[in-house]
PyMOL commands that place a pseudoatom at each C-alpha (Angstrom):
pseudoatom trace, name=CA, resn=MET, resi=1, chain=A, elem=C, hetatm=0, pos=[0.000, 0.000, 0.000]
pseudoatom trace, name=CA, resn=LYS, resi=2, chain=A, elem=C, hetatm=0, pos=[1.196, 3.499, -0.694]
pseudoatom trace, name=CA, resn=PHE, resi=3, chain=A, elem=C, hetatm=0, pos=[0.924, 6.420, 1.702]
pseudoatom trace, name=CA, resn=VAL, resi=4, chain=A, elem=C, hetatm=0, pos=[1.768, 10.095, 1.466]
pseudoatom trace, name=CA, resn=ALA, resi=5, chain=A, elem=C, hetatm=0, pos=[3.342, 11.731, 4.509]
pseudoatom trace, name=CA, resn=MET, resi=6, chain=A, elem=C, hetatm=0, pos=[2.768, 15.492, 4.478]
pseudoatom trace, name=CA, resn=ILE, resi=7, chain=A, elem=C, hetatm=0, pos=[4.868, 17.792, 6.636]
pseudoatom trace, name=CA, resn=PHE, resi=8, chain=A, elem=C, hetatm=0, pos=[3.120, 20.930, 7.916]
pseudoatom trace, name=CA, resn=ASN, resi=9, chain=A, elem=C, hetatm=0, pos=[4.900, 23.857, 9.525]
pseudoatom trace, name=CA, resn=ASN, resi=10, chain=A, elem=C, hetatm=0, pos=[4.728, 27.616, 9.770]
pseudoatom trace, name=CA, resn=PRO, resi=11, chain=A, elem=C, hetatm=0, pos=[6.349, 29.509, 6.910]
pseudoatom trace, name=CA, resn=GLY, resi=12, chain=A, elem=C, hetatm=0, pos=[9.856, 30.463, 7.977]
pseudoatom trace, name=CA, resn=ALA, resi=13, chain=A, elem=C, hetatm=0, pos=[9.897, 27.900, 10.818]
pseudoatom trace, name=CA, resn=PHE, resi=14, chain=A, elem=C, hetatm=0, pos=[12.947, 26.044, 9.491]
pseudoatom trace, name=CA, resn=GLU, resi=15, chain=A, elem=C, hetatm=0, pos=[14.802, 29.275, 8.778]
pseudoatom trace, name=CA, resn=SER, resi=16, chain=A, elem=C, hetatm=0, pos=[14.090, 30.534, 12.299]
pseudoatom trace, name=CA, resn=LEU, resi=17, chain=A, elem=C, hetatm=0, pos=[15.922, 27.584, 13.885]
pseudoatom trace, name=CA, resn=PRO, resi=18, chain=A, elem=C, hetatm=0, pos=[19.508, 28.167, 15.019]
pseudoatom trace, name=CA, resn=GLU, resi=19, chain=A, elem=C, hetatm=0, pos=[21.972, 27.156, 12.290]
pseudoatom trace, name=CA, resn=GLU, resi=20, chain=A, elem=C, hetatm=0, pos=[23.340, 24.278, 14.382]
pseudoatom trace, name=CA, resn=GLU, resi=21, chain=A, elem=C, hetatm=0, pos=[19.844, 22.843, 14.827]
pseudoatom trace, name=CA, resn=ARG, resi=22, chain=A, elem=C, hetatm=0, pos=[19.077, 23.236, 11.103]
pseudoatom trace, name=CA, resn=GLU, resi=23, chain=A, elem=C, hetatm=0, pos=[22.275, 21.359, 10.225]
pseudoatom trace, name=CA, resn=ARG, resi=24, chain=A, elem=C, hetatm=0, pos=[21.518, 18.599, 12.752]
pseudoatom trace, name=CA, resn=LEU, resi=25, chain=A, elem=C, hetatm=0, pos=[17.965, 18.266, 11.429]
pseudoatom trace, name=CA, resn=MET, resi=26, chain=A, elem=C, hetatm=0, pos=[19.214, 17.964, 7.831]
pseudoatom trace, name=CA, resn=THR, resi=27, chain=A, elem=C, hetatm=0, pos=[21.828, 15.351, 8.806]
pseudoatom trace, name=CA, resn=GLU, resi=28, chain=A, elem=C, hetatm=0, pos=[19.160, 13.337, 10.627]
pseudoatom trace, name=CA, resn=ALA, resi=29, chain=A, elem=C, hetatm=0, pos=[16.773, 13.731, 7.678]
pseudoatom trace, name=CA, resn=ASP, resi=30, chain=A, elem=C, hetatm=0, pos=[19.429, 12.392, 5.295]
pseudoatom trace, name=CA, resn=ALA, resi=31, chain=A, elem=C, hetatm=0, pos=[19.906, 9.322, 7.535]
pseudoatom trace, name=CA, resn=PHE, resi=32, chain=A, elem=C, hetatm=0, pos=[16.110, 8.867, 7.792]
pseudoatom trace, name=CA, resn=ILE, resi=33, chain=A, elem=C, hetatm=0, pos=[15.713, 8.996, 4.000]
pseudoatom trace, name=CA, resn=LYS, resi=34, chain=A, elem=C, hetatm=0, pos=[18.631, 6.596, 3.426]
pseudoatom trace, name=CA, resn=GLU, resi=35, chain=A, elem=C, hetatm=0, pos=[17.324, 4.045, 5.944]
pseudoatom trace, name=CA, resn=PHE, resi=36, chain=A, elem=C, hetatm=0, pos=[13.867, 3.855, 4.436]
pseudoatom trace, name=CA, resn=THR, resi=37, chain=A, elem=C, hetatm=0, pos=[15.072, 4.133, 0.827]
pseudoatom trace, name=CA, resn=ASP, resi=38, chain=A, elem=C, hetatm=0, pos=[17.332, 1.167, 1.514]
pseudoatom trace, name=CA, resn=SER, resi=39, chain=A, elem=C, hetatm=0, pos=[14.374, -0.766, 2.991]
pseudoatom trace, name=CA, resn=GLY, resi=40, chain=A, elem=C, hetatm=0, pos=[12.324, 0.001, -0.139]
pseudoatom trace, name=CA, resn=GLU, resi=41, chain=A, elem=C, hetatm=0, pos=[9.641, 1.840, 1.836]
pseudoatom trace, name=CA, resn=PHE, resi=42, chain=A, elem=C, hetatm=0, pos=[10.630, 5.446, 0.966]
pseudoatom trace, name=CA, resn=LEU, resi=43, chain=A, elem=C, hetatm=0, pos=[9.698, 6.097, -2.677]
pseudoatom trace, name=CA, resn=GLY, resi=44, chain=A, elem=C, hetatm=0, pos=[10.542, 9.801, -2.905]
pseudoatom trace, name=CA, resn=GLY, resi=45, chain=A, elem=C, hetatm=0, pos=[9.451, 13.239, -1.851]
pseudoatom trace, name=CA, resn=SER, resi=46, chain=A, elem=C, hetatm=0, pos=[10.344, 16.898, -1.849]
pseudoatom trace, name=CA, resn=ALA, resi=47, chain=A, elem=C, hetatm=0, pos=[10.309, 20.083, 0.140]
pseudoatom trace, name=CA, resn=LEU, resi=48, chain=A, elem=C, hetatm=0, pos=[7.947, 22.700, -1.245]
pseudoatom trace, name=CA, resn=ALA, resi=49, chain=A, elem=C, hetatm=0, pos=[8.608, 26.361, -1.964]
pseudoatom trace, name=CA, resn=ASP, resi=50, chain=A, elem=C, hetatm=0, pos=[7.292, 28.991, 0.444]
pseudoatom trace, name=CA, resn=PRO, resi=51, chain=A, elem=C, hetatm=0, pos=[3.464, 29.189, 0.414]
pseudoatom trace, name=CA, resn=SER, resi=52, chain=A, elem=C, hetatm=0, pos=[3.652, 32.813, -0.686]
pseudoatom trace, name=CA, resn=THR, resi=53, chain=A, elem=C, hetatm=0, pos=[4.821, 31.572, -4.107]
pseudoatom trace, name=CA, resn=SER, resi=54, chain=A, elem=C, hetatm=0, pos=[1.754, 29.378, -4.619]
pseudoatom trace, name=CA, resn=LYS, resi=55, chain=A, elem=C, hetatm=0, pos=[-1.461, 29.914, -6.547]
pseudoatom trace, name=CA, resn=THR, resi=56, chain=A, elem=C, hetatm=0, pos=[-4.830, 28.350, -5.766]
pseudoatom trace, name=CA, resn=VAL, resi=57, chain=A, elem=C, hetatm=0, pos=[-7.209, 27.431, -8.570]
pseudoatom trace, name=CA, resn=ARG, resi=58, chain=A, elem=C, hetatm=0, pos=[-10.955, 27.021, -8.110]
pseudoatom trace, name=CA, resn=LEU, resi=59, chain=A, elem=C, hetatm=0, pos=[-13.636, 26.801, -10.775]
pseudoatom trace, name=CA, resn=ARG, resi=60, chain=A, elem=C, hetatm=0, pos=[-16.572, 29.139, -10.141]
pseudoatom trace, name=CA, resn=GLY, resi=61, chain=A, elem=C, hetatm=0, pos=[-19.380, 28.855, -12.644]
pseudoatom trace, name=CA, resn=GLY, resi=62, chain=A, elem=C, hetatm=0, pos=[-16.994, 27.072, -15.009]
pseudoatom trace, name=CA, resn=VAL, resi=63, chain=A, elem=C, hetatm=0, pos=[-14.529, 29.977, -14.869]
pseudoatom trace, name=CA, resn=PRO, resi=64, chain=A, elem=C, hetatm=0, pos=[-11.135, 29.562, -13.222]
pseudoatom trace, name=CA, resn=ALA, resi=65, chain=A, elem=C, hetatm=0, pos=[-10.642, 31.797, -10.183]
pseudoatom trace, name=CA, resn=ILE, resi=66, chain=A, elem=C, hetatm=0, pos=[-6.916, 31.960, -9.462]
pseudoatom trace, name=CA, resn=THR, resi=67, chain=A, elem=C, hetatm=0, pos=[-5.706, 33.498, -6.228]
pseudoatom trace, name=CA, resn=ASP, resi=68, chain=A, elem=C, hetatm=0, pos=[-2.323, 33.968, -4.611]
pseudoatom trace, name=CA, resn=GLY, resi=69, chain=A, elem=C, hetatm=0, pos=[-1.197, 31.798, -1.737]
pseudoatom trace, name=CA, resn=PRO, resi=70, chain=A, elem=C, hetatm=0, pos=[-2.270, 28.528, -0.198]
pseudoatom trace, name=CA, resn=PHE, resi=71, chain=A, elem=C, hetatm=0, pos=[-5.887, 27.463, -0.125]
pseudoatom trace, name=CA, resn=ALA, resi=72, chain=A, elem=C, hetatm=0, pos=[-6.228, 26.970, 3.623]
pseudoatom trace, name=CA, resn=GLU, resi=73, chain=A, elem=C, hetatm=0, pos=[-6.649, 29.674, 6.223]
pseudoatom trace, name=CA, resn=ALA, resi=74, chain=A, elem=C, hetatm=0, pos=[-4.194, 28.245, 8.705]
pseudoatom trace, name=CA, resn=LYS, resi=75, chain=A, elem=C, hetatm=0, pos=[-0.915, 29.150, 10.341]
pseudoatom trace, name=CA, resn=GLU, resi=76, chain=A, elem=C, hetatm=0, pos=[0.699, 25.871, 9.342]
pseudoatom trace, name=CA, resn=GLN, resi=77, chain=A, elem=C, hetatm=0, pos=[1.099, 25.152, 5.643]
pseudoatom trace, name=CA, resn=LEU, resi=78, chain=A, elem=C, hetatm=0, pos=[2.165, 22.110, 3.668]
pseudoatom trace, name=CA, resn=ALA, resi=79, chain=A, elem=C, hetatm=0, pos=[5.964, 22.309, 3.596]
pseudoatom trace, name=CA, resn=GLY, resi=80, chain=A, elem=C, hetatm=0, pos=[6.880, 18.998, 1.978]
pseudoatom trace, name=CA, resn=TYR, resi=81, chain=A, elem=C, hetatm=0, pos=[5.873, 15.426, 1.438]
pseudoatom trace, name=CA, resn=TYR, resi=82, chain=A, elem=C, hetatm=0, pos=[7.181, 11.946, 0.815]
pseudoatom trace, name=CA, resn=VAL, resi=83, chain=A, elem=C, hetatm=0, pos=[5.628, 8.736, -0.452]
pseudoatom trace, name=CA, resn=LEU, resi=84, chain=A, elem=C, hetatm=0, pos=[5.927, 5.450, 1.422]
pseudoatom trace, name=CA, resn=ASP, resi=85, chain=A, elem=C, hetatm=0, pos=[5.164, 1.926, 0.265]
pseudoatom trace, name=CA, resn=CYS, resi=86, chain=A, elem=C, hetatm=0, pos=[4.317, -0.089, 3.395]
pseudoatom trace, name=CA, resn=GLU, resi=87, chain=A, elem=C, hetatm=0, pos=[2.226, -3.038, 4.476]
pseudoatom trace, name=CA, resn=ASN, resi=88, chain=A, elem=C, hetatm=0, pos=[-0.281, -0.872, 6.371]
pseudoatom trace, name=CA, resn=ILE, resi=89, chain=A, elem=C, hetatm=0, pos=[-0.905, 2.579, 7.871]
pseudoatom trace, name=CA, resn=GLU, resi=90, chain=A, elem=C, hetatm=0, pos=[0.504, 1.481, 11.214]
pseudoatom trace, name=CA, resn=ARG, resi=91, chain=A, elem=C, hetatm=0, pos=[3.896, 0.884, 9.557]
pseudoatom trace, name=CA, resn=ALA, resi=92, chain=A, elem=C, hetatm=0, pos=[3.645, 4.196, 7.675]
pseudoatom trace, name=CA, resn=THR, resi=93, chain=A, elem=C, hetatm=0, pos=[2.997, 6.064, 10.935]
pseudoatom trace, name=CA, resn=GLU, resi=94, chain=A, elem=C, hetatm=0, pos=[5.908, 4.231, 12.607]
pseudoatom trace, name=CA, resn=ILE, resi=95, chain=A, elem=C, hetatm=0, pos=[8.172, 5.540, 9.860]
pseudoatom trace, name=CA, resn=ALA, resi=96, chain=A, elem=C, hetatm=0, pos=[6.713, 9.072, 10.006]
pseudoatom trace, name=CA, resn=ALA, resi=97, chain=A, elem=C, hetatm=0, pos=[7.248, 9.102, 13.773]
pseudoatom trace, name=CA, resn=ARG, resi=98, chain=A, elem=C, hetatm=0, pos=[10.962, 8.581, 13.130]
pseudoatom trace, name=CA, resn=ASP, resi=99, chain=A, elem=C, hetatm=0, pos=[11.109, 11.572, 10.758]
pseudoatom trace, name=CA, resn=PRO, resi=100, chain=A, elem=C, hetatm=0, pos=[13.141, 14.303, 12.499]
pseudoatom trace, name=CA, resn=ALA, resi=101, chain=A, elem=C, hetatm=0, pos=[10.574, 16.842, 11.251]
pseudoatom trace, name=CA, resn=ALA, resi=102, chain=A, elem=C, hetatm=0, pos=[7.917, 15.170, 13.433]
pseudoatom trace, name=CA, resn=ARG, resi=103, chain=A, elem=C, hetatm=0, pos=[9.714, 16.470, 16.534]
pseudoatom trace, name=CA, resn=LEU, resi=104, chain=A, elem=C, hetatm=0, pos=[9.019, 20.039, 15.446]
pseudoatom trace, name=CA, resn=TRP, resi=105, chain=A, elem=C, hetatm=0, pos=[6.000, 19.956, 13.139]
pseudoatom trace, name=CA, resn=ALA, resi=106, chain=A, elem=C, hetatm=0, pos=[2.985, 17.878, 12.182]
pseudoatom trace, name=CA, resn=VAL, resi=107, chain=A, elem=C, hetatm=0, pos=[3.371, 14.982, 9.750]
pseudoatom trace, name=CA, resn=GLU, resi=108, chain=A, elem=C, hetatm=0, pos=[0.062, 13.736, 8.357]
pseudoatom trace, name=CA, resn=VAL, resi=109, chain=A, elem=C, hetatm=0, pos=[-0.005, 10.210, 6.896]
pseudoatom trace, name=CA, resn=ARG, resi=110, chain=A, elem=C, hetatm=0, pos=[-2.741, 9.445, 4.406]
pseudoatom trace, name=CA, resn=PRO, resi=111, chain=A, elem=C, hetatm=0, pos=[-3.364, 6.427, 2.150]
pseudoatom trace, name=CA, resn=ILE, resi=112, chain=A, elem=C, hetatm=0, pos=[-3.085, 7.028, -1.580]
pseudoatom trace, name=CA, resn=MET, resi=113, chain=A, elem=C, hetatm=0, pos=[-6.102, 5.761, -3.476]
pseudoatom trace, name=CA, resn=ASP, resi=114, chain=A, elem=C, hetatm=0, pos=[-5.367, 3.068, -6.031]
pseudoatom trace, name=CA, resn=GLU, resi=115, chain=A, elem=C, hetatm=0, pos=[-5.647, 3.639, -9.750]
pseudoatom trace, name=CA, resn=ALA, resi=116, chain=A, elem=C, hetatm=0, pos=[-9.307, 2.564, -9.702]
pseudoatom trace, name=CA, resn=GLY, resi=117, chain=A, elem=C, hetatm=0, pos=[-10.064, 5.313, -7.172]
pseudoatom trace, name=CA, resn=ALA, resi=118, chain=A, elem=C, hetatm=0, pos=[-11.124, 2.848, -4.494]
pseudoatom trace, name=CA, resn=GLU, resi=119, chain=A, elem=C, hetatm=0, pos=[-11.077, 4.276, -0.987]
pseudoatom trace, name=CA, resn=MET, resi=120, chain=A, elem=C, hetatm=0, pos=[-8.864, 2.517, 1.525]
for i in range(1, 120): cmd.bond("trace and resi %d" % i, "trace and resi %d" % (i + 1))
show_as sticks, trace
zoom trace
C-alpha cells in the first residue's frame, strides 16, 4: 500500500531555527531517507517552496478563479511530502514518527487511493 506523509509547519519555521539545529535536522533527515530508501519503503518526496509563491485554482461557474497563496486559512502550511510503500498505515505512521521533522512539526499520513479510485 502506498501512503503520502505530508509535513506541515509555519512559513519560515525552518529558517528561524539556530543554524546548528538546522544542520543537525538535515543530517538526521538524510539518515532517515537513506534508511527507508534502503528498505524500499521510501519512494521519494520533496520540500515545497514557500506558500507565498503558490497559486490556488478554483472553478466558479466554469470559470477559473486563481488566487495567490495557499488554499487553507491556517498558520501551518504544507511544507513537503514523501511517499511510502508499506504493508499498512501502522507501519507508515511508525516511519513518520521517526522523521526528524515530526519532533518540530505535524506529519500527516494518508493512504493514496489506487488507480481505480477505491477508498482505503
